[in-house]
C-alpha positions in Angstrom: 146.6 100.8 50.5 149.9 98.6 50.3 150.4 96.9 53.5 153.7 98.0 55.2 155.3 95.7 57.9 158.1 97.5 60.3 160.7 96.8 62.8 160.4 99.8 65.0 159.6 100.1 68.6 156.5 102.1 69.7 155.5 103.1 73.8 152.1 103.6 74.3 151.0 105.5 77.7 148.0 105.1 79.5 145.0 102.8 80.3 141.6 102.4 78.8 139.6 105.0 80.8 136.0 103.9 81.8 135.8 100.7 79.6 136.7 102.5 76.4 139.1 100.6 74.6 141.1 103.2 72.5 144.3 102.1 74.1 143.6 98.4 73.5 142.9 99.6 69.9 146.4 101.4 69.3 148.0 98.8 70.7 146.5 96.4 68.0 146.9 98.7 65.4 150.7 98.9 65.8 151.2 95.5 66.6 149.4 94.3 63.5 152.3 96.2 61.6 154.9 94.2 63.2 156.0 97.0 65.3 157.0 96.1 68.9 154.4 98.0 71.2 155.3 98.6 74.9 153.1 100.2 77.5 153.3 102.0 80.4 151.2 104.1 83.0 148.4 101.5 83.5 147.6 98.6 86.3 147.8 95.0 86.3 144.0 94.8 85.7 144.0 96.9 82.8 142.8 94.6 80.0 145.4 95.8 77.5 147.9 94.1 79.1 146.4 90.5 78.2 146.8 91.8 74.2 149.6 89.2 72.5 150.6 92.5 70.8 151.8 94.0 74.0 155.8 93.1 73.6 156.8 94.7 77.0 154.8 96.6 80.2 157.0 99.3 81.7 156.5 100.2 85.4 156.4 104.3 85.5 155.5 106.2 88.4 152.2 107.8 88.3 151.8 111.5 87.4 152.5 113.6 90.7 152.0 117.6 90.6 154.5 117.4 93.7 157.3 114.8 92.1 159.0 114.6 89.0 160.1 111.1 89.4 157.5 110.0 86.7 159.2 112.4 84.2 163.1 110.9 85.1 161.8 107.6 84.8 160.1 108.0 81.4 163.1 110.2 79.8 165.2 107.4 81.0 162.8 104.8 79.3 162.8 106.8 76.2 166.6 107.3 75.7 167.5 103.5 76.7 164.7 102.2 74.6 165.0 104.9 71.7 161.2 104.5 70.9 160.2 105.5 67.2 156.9 106.8 68.6 155.5 107.6 72.4 151.5 108.2 72.0 149.4 108.9 75.0 146.2 107.3 74.5 143.8 109.6 76.6 143.6 112.9 77.9 145.1 111.4 81.7 148.1 110.5 79.6 148.5 113.5 77.6 148.0 116.1 79.9 151.4 115.5 82.0 153.2 115.3 78.7 152.0 118.8 77.5 152.3 120.5 80.8 156.2 119.8 80.9 156.7 120.2 77.0 159.7 122.1 77.9 161.6 119.2 78.9 160.1 116.7 76.5 160.2 118.6 73.3 163.7 117.6 72.9 162.7 114.1 72.2 161.1 114.2 69.0 159.5 110.6 69.6 157.3 112.0 72.2 153.9 112.9 70.4 152.9 116.0 71.7 150.5 118.8 70.1 151.5 122.3 69.7 150.7 124.7 72.7 148.5 126.6 70.8 146.4 123.5 69.3 146.3 122.0 72.9 145.3 125.0 74.8 142.4 125.4 72.2 141.3 121.5 72.1 141.3 120.8 75.6 139.4 124.2 76.8 135.8 124.0 75.9 135.7 127.8 76.6 138.6 128.4 73.9 137.4 126.2 71.2 133.9 127.3 71.2 135.2 130.8 71.0 137.2 129.6 68.1 134.4 128.1 66.5 132.5 130.9 66.8 134.8 133.1 65.0 135.0 131.0 62.3 131.2 131.2 61.5 130.6 127.6 63.0 127.1 126.7 64.4 127.1 126.8 68.1 124.0 126.7 70.5 123.0 129.8 72.6 125.5 130.1 75.6 126.9 132.3 78.4 129.9 131.7 80.6 128.9 131.2 84.3 131.4 132.8 86.8 129.7 132.5 90.1 125.8 131.5 91.3 124.7 135.2 91.3 124.1 134.4 87.7 121.4 132.0 88.2 118.2 134.3 87.6 120.0 135.6 84.3 120.3 131.8 83.3 116.8 131.0 83.8 115.4 134.2 82.0 117.5 133.4 79.0 117.4 129.7 78.9 114.7 127.2 79.0 114.9 124.1 80.8 116.9 121.4 80.5 120.1 123.4 80.6 123.2 122.3 79.7 126.3 123.0 82.0 130.2 122.2 80.9 133.1 122.2 82.5 135.8 124.5 80.8 138.2 121.2 81.1 137.3 117.7 81.4 140.3 116.9 83.8 142.5 118.9 86.1 146.4 118.1 86.0 146.6 117.8 89.7 143.6 115.4 89.9 143.5 113.3 86.7 141.5 110.4 88.4 138.7 112.6 88.8 136.6 113.5 85.6 134.6 116.9 85.3 131.3 115.8 83.7 128.8 117.7 81.6 125.5 118.0 83.3 121.7 118.6 82.7 119.8 120.9 84.9 115.8 119.9 84.6 114.8 122.4 87.2 115.8 125.5 89.2 116.9 123.4 92.2 118.8 121.1 89.9 120.4 124.3 88.1 121.9 125.6 91.4 123.0 122.3 92.6 124.9 121.8 89.5 126.3 125.0 89.0 127.7 125.4 92.8 129.3 122.2 92.7 130.7 122.8 89.3 131.8 126.2 89.5 134.2 124.8 92.5 136.5 123.7 89.6 136.2 126.8 87.7 134.1 128.6 85.1 131.0 126.9 83.7 129.8 127.3 80.2 126.0 127.2 80.1 124.3 126.1 76.8 120.8 125.7 75.7 119.8 121.8 74.9 120.1 120.9 71.4 117.8 118.0 70.4 119.9 115.9 68.0 122.5 113.0 67.6 125.9 112.9 68.4 128.3 112.9 65.5 132.0 112.4 65.5 134.6 113.5 63.0 137.8 112.4 63.6 140.7 113.1 61.5 144.5 113.2 61.0 146.0 116.5 60.3 149.5 118.3 59.5 150.2 121.6 59.9 146.2 122.4 59.6 145.9 120.4 56.7 142.9 117.5 56.8 145.2 114.5 55.5 142.1 111.7 56.9 138.8 111.9 58.2 136.2 109.3 59.5 132.5 109.8 60.6 130.6 107.7 63.2 126.9 108.5 64.6 126.1 107.4 67.8 123.5 105.0 68.3 123.7 104.1 72.0 124.5 107.3 74.0 124.3 107.5 77.6 120.9 108.7 78.8 122.3 112.3 79.7 125.1 112.7 77.3 128.6 111.2 76.7 130.4 109.0 75.0 128.4 106.2 72.9 128.7 102.4 73.6 127.7 101.2 70.2 127.6 103.2 66.9 128.1 103.6 63.0 130.4 104.6 60.6 128.8 106.9 58.1 129.7 109.6 55.2 131.2 112.5 56.9 128.6 115.3 56.1 130.2 118.4 53.7 129.0 121.1 56.4 130.8 119.1 59.1 133.9 118.7 56.8 133.9 122.3 56.0 133.8 122.7 59.9 136.8 120.6 60.9 138.8 121.6 58.0 138.3 125.4 59.5 139.0 124.6 62.9 142.2 122.7 61.9 143.8 125.3 60.1 142.9 127.9 62.4 144.9 125.8 65.2 147.6 124.6 62.6 146.6 121.3 64.0 148.9 118.5 63.8 148.1 115.2 64.6 144.8 113.1 65.5 141.8 113.7 67.3 137.7 114.0 66.8 135.5 117.0 66.7 132.2 116.3 68.1 128.8 117.6 66.6 125.3 117.1 67.3 122.8 116.3 64.3 119.3 116.8 63.8 118.6 114.4 61.3 114.8 115.1 60.9 115.7 119.2 60.5 119.4 119.1 59.0 120.7 121.2 61.7 123.8 121.0 63.7 125.9 122.4 66.0 129.6 122.1 67.4 130.3 120.6 70.7 133.9 120.5 71.3 137.0 119.0 70.1 138.7 116.1 71.6 142.8 116.4 71.1 143.6 113.0 71.4 142.5 109.2 70.7 139.0 108.7 71.6 136.8 105.9 72.7 135.0 105.1 69.4 138.4 104.4 68.1 137.8 100.6 67.2 134.9 101.5 64.7 137.2 103.4 62.9 140.0 101.0 62.8 137.9 98.3 62.1 136.2 100.4 59.0 139.7 100.8 57.4 140.4 104.2 58.9 143.7 103.1 60.9 144.5 106.4 62.8 147.0 105.1 65.4 149.0 103.7 62.3 148.7 106.7 60.3 149.6 108.9 63.0 152.7 106.5 63.3 153.8 106.9 59.8 153.1 110.4 59.5 155.4 111.1 62.6 157.9 108.6 61.4 157.8 108.7 57.7 156.3 112.0 57.3 153.9 110.3 55.1 150.8 112.7 53.8 148.7 110.6 51.9 146.2 108.6 53.3 142.9 106.6 52.3 140.0 108.9 51.7 137.2 106.3 51.8 136.6 103.6 54.4 133.5 101.6 55.2 130.3 103.0 55.9 127.0 101.6 57.7 129.5 99.1 59.8 128.8 99.1 63.6 130.7 98.6 66.7 129.4 97.6 70.3 131.5 98.3 73.6 130.1 95.0 75.1 130.4 96.2 79.1 129.3 99.9 78.5 126.3 98.3 76.1 125.4 96.2 78.5 124.6 98.8 81.1 123.1 101.2 78.3 120.4 98.4 77.7 119.6 98.0 81.1 119.0 101.8 81.8 117.5 102.1 78.4 114.8 99.5 79.2 113.5 101.6 82.4 114.1 105.3 80.9 111.4 107.4 80.2 111.1 107.4 76.4 109.2 110.7 76.2 111.3 113.1 77.0 113.7 114.3 73.7 116.1 115.4 75.9 117.1 111.9 77.2 119.4 109.6 74.5 116.5 106.7 74.5 115.6 104.4 71.9 112.2 102.3 71.7 113.3 98.9 73.3 112.0 97.2 70.0 114.5 99.2 68.0 117.3 98.3 70.0 116.4 94.5 69.6 116.5 95.0 66.1 120.0 95.5 66.2 120.7 91.8 66.5 120.4 91.7 62.6 123.6 93.8 62.5 125.2 91.0 63.8 123.3 88.4 61.9 124.6 90.1 58.4 128.2 90.6 59.5 128.0 94.2 60.2 128.7 94.6 63.5 132.0 94.6 65.4 133.3 94.8 69.0 135.3 97.0 70.4 137.4 94.3 72.3 136.3 90.6 70.8 138.6 90.2 67.6 139.9 87.1 65.9 143.4 87.9 66.0 143.8 88.8 69.8 141.4 86.9 71.6 142.4 87.3 75.3 141.4 90.4 76.0 137.9 89.3 74.5 137.4 86.9 76.6 138.7 88.5 79.7 136.1 91.4 79.1 133.4 88.2 78.5 134.1 86.9 82.3 133.9 90.0 83.7 130.5 90.7 81.6 129.4 87.2 82.9 130.1 88.5 86.4 128.4 91.6 86.2 125.5 89.9 84.5 125.1 87.4 87.2 124.9 90.2 89.6 122.6 91.9 87.9 120.2 89.3 86.9 120.3 88.2 90.7 119.0 91.8 91.6 116.5 91.7 88.9 115.3 88.2 90.2 115.1 89.9 93.6 113.3 92.7 92.3 110.5 90.7 90.2 110.2 87.3 91.8 107.4 86.5 93.6 109.1 86.3 97.1 109.8 89.8 96.4 106.1 90.4 97.6 106.4 88.5 100.7 109.6 90.0 101.9 107.9 93.5 101.0 105.4 92.8 103.1 107.3 91.4 105.9 109.5 94.8 105.9 106.3 97.1 105.6 104.7 95.4 108.5 108.0 95.3 110.6 108.5 99.1 109.9 104.6 99.6 110.2 105.1 98.3 113.8 108.2 99.3 114.8 108.6 102.1 117.6 112.1 102.5 116.9 113.8 102.4 113.4 117.4 102.4 112.8 118.7 103.2 109.2 122.6 102.1 108.5 125.1 102.1 105.8 128.4 102.4 105.6 129.8 105.6 106.5 126.7 107.4 107.7 127.1 110.7 105.4 125.1 109.6 102.2 122.2 107.3 102.1 121.3 106.5 105.9 120.8 110.3 106.8 118.9 111.1 103.9 116.6 108.2 104.5 116.6 109.1 108.2 115.4 112.5 107.6 113.1 111.6 104.7 111.2 108.8 107.1 111.0 111.5 110.0 109.5 114.1 107.5 106.9 111.7 105.9 105.6 109.5 108.5 102.8 110.9 110.7 103.1 108.7 113.5 105.5 108.9 116.4 108.3 106.5 115.6 111.4 107.3 116.7 114.0 107.2 113.5 118.1 107.3 113.7 121.0 106.4 111.6 124.5 105.1 111.8 127.1 103.8 110.1 129.9 100.8 110.9 132.9 102.8 109.7 134.4 103.7 113.0 134.3 107.4 112.3 132.3 109.8 114.0 131.6 113.5 113.6 131.9 113.5 109.9 129.8 116.3 107.8 128.1 114.9 104.6 129.6 115.7 101.5 128.7 118.8 100.1 127.2 117.2 97.1 124.9 115.0 99.5 124.0 118.1 101.2 122.8 120.0 97.9 121.3 116.9 96.2 119.3 116.3 99.5 118.0 120.1 99.4 116.6 119.3 96.4 114.2 117.3 97.8 113.8 119.4 100.8 115.8 117.8 103.2 118.3 119.8 105.1 121.6 117.4 106.0 123.8 120.7 106.9 123.7 120.0 110.7 124.1 116.2 110.4 127.3 114.7 111.6 128.2 110.9 111.5 127.5 108.4 114.0 129.1 105.2 114.9 126.6 102.2 115.2 126.7 100.7 118.8 125.6 97.4 120.2 123.0 99.7 122.6 121.2 101.2 119.4 121.0 97.7 117.3 119.4 96.0 120.8 116.8 99.0 121.0 115.9 99.1 117.7 112.8 97.2 116.6 113.8 97.0 112.9 116.7 98.2 111.2 117.0 99.5 107.4 120.0 98.9 105.1 120.9 99.3 101.9 123.1 96.6 100.3 124.6 93.4 100.7 128.0 94.3 102.4 125.9 96.2 104.7 123.5 93.6 105.8 126.6 90.8 106.0 128.8 93.2 108.1 125.9 93.9 110.5 125.1 90.0 111.0 128.7 89.7 111.7 129.1 92.4 114.3 125.7 92.0 115.8 124.8 88.2 115.6 121.1 87.4 116.0 119.9 90.8 114.6 119.2 89.4 111.3 115.7 88.6 111.9 115.1 92.5 112.1 117.5 93.6 109.4 115.6 94.6 106.1 116.5 95.9 102.8 115.3 99.9 102.5 114.5 99.1 98.8 112.1 96.2 99.9 109.6 99.0 101.0 108.7 99.5 97.6 106.9 96.8 95.5 108.5 97.5 92.4 111.7 99.4 92.9 115.4 98.0 93.3 116.0 96.0 96.4 119.8 96.8 96.5 120.7 100.6 96.7 124.4 101.3 96.2 126.6 103.7 97.6 126.9 106.9 95.5 130.3 108.1 97.3 132.1 107.6 93.9 129.7 108.7 91.8 128.8 112.0 90.2 125.7 114.3 91.1 123.6 112.0 88.5 124.6 109.0 91.0 123.3 110.7 94.2 120.4 112.5 92.8 119.0 108.9 91.4 119.9 107.0 94.7 118.4 109.6 96.4 115.2 109.7 94.2 115.2 105.7 94.5 115.4 106.2 98.5 112.3 108.4 98.3 110.0 106.4 95.9 110.8 103.6 98.4 109.7 105.4 101.4 106.7 106.9 99.8 105.5 103.8 98.3 105.4 102.3 101.7 103.5 106.0 103.1 101.1 105.5 99.9 100.5 101.8 101.1 98.3 102.7 104.0 
């Protein structure tokens, strides 16, 4: 393909959500063609700001459903700068533009999907209905509208059951994502369904065993102009965007499905259709449509499917001829996300086919992709080094903390510390369990210790956040109920000097808990122990799940339970 260099100007809106690098990749793609790339709607810490291809950063007010200042400033900027193209890089950036299309369509440089395409692509119910009407393979599914359908769901589906929200983000809360969940038993089904129904109806599906496959595309008026396929190698254990993937030929049946969808939607723009493909049986299902740029975009661009630039030429030059081929068997890794995946995969149950795991030996063999020059990196590229070095520094800090935790978990001194913690709890008449706010970890631990210890210990919990009388978050109550722990009546208490003095042992969860307690109550360090030390092998540090999802809270409670069970079973 002939290289073109331009003198135009582009505004890229948004940031790299959850360390995906679609925004950075868009900036690099267009900057390499000599376009002046401006960015907006990102924070000072966003790694994209370190790219040499960013010509200017604009401070545009964040979207607010109650204040149109963001729109006023955006329009003023578009009129002043006369951009050739204004492109949102993610759903949080595109949703406000789509919602205010009446005011923005008069500016043709702003890339917005048609209303019909947007409503279908960003609504899992509507995209599923369209796929079904076109004869595209779907898993067995029903729509859940209230909790009374639990018996119907359990009669009609086998565990694990997949639960999908109808949209990933709501316009009024773009900072919070609605996740897809898998329920492995009746209690998890009830908890997940109750939680998800607060945000709308839920799509209930059977679990399909297969590998995630993404079919990226550029289309014009329903015509497929360019396609690219990636196969997920490292997927989050319970599903989601990949941290390591490879380029592959697009299976003819998947290509046909994409074409049908695009034609029916009269789609113009970029996007990706997600499938699951069972490479052993050849069976596959449609999952959803991403009507935006996607997390694995760096691989597509590295392989020659330069979708940001292709979109620019389609929108500004009306060009419709694009390369039909790309490099296959090329790999790309998201360093930070993949580091976390490797740790999770190493500890995961490999016998459960519903979890996206790989044998550790297979993951180790991937080093040969680096040695044979078949692997690329989402962030670290030769022509734009600074973002890569920034990410490397952040990874080193992350690794340092993880390695220290691993050393604390498996070092010989761990056994001594476990012995001391267990002895202190065994001898204690009164135990005090402390976390930050006393609404997640410490009340669960308090009540679980009370339910499992057969002696007459007095066990209390408190927090050092100076707010008392708070109820536990509903998801904490619901997840605790899965473990037969009732936290509905719990109200937070603030730790006092009297309680600290009376306690024979203080159990806490993380380094910040310990630091603040020793600072507020000097001389008490000798009776403070991490609750995680009650187990010989579990994690020492148990982080606060307050900002996590249902999986995070459930895993936190499971870890607390295992530590206490380990103590009880030690005699």
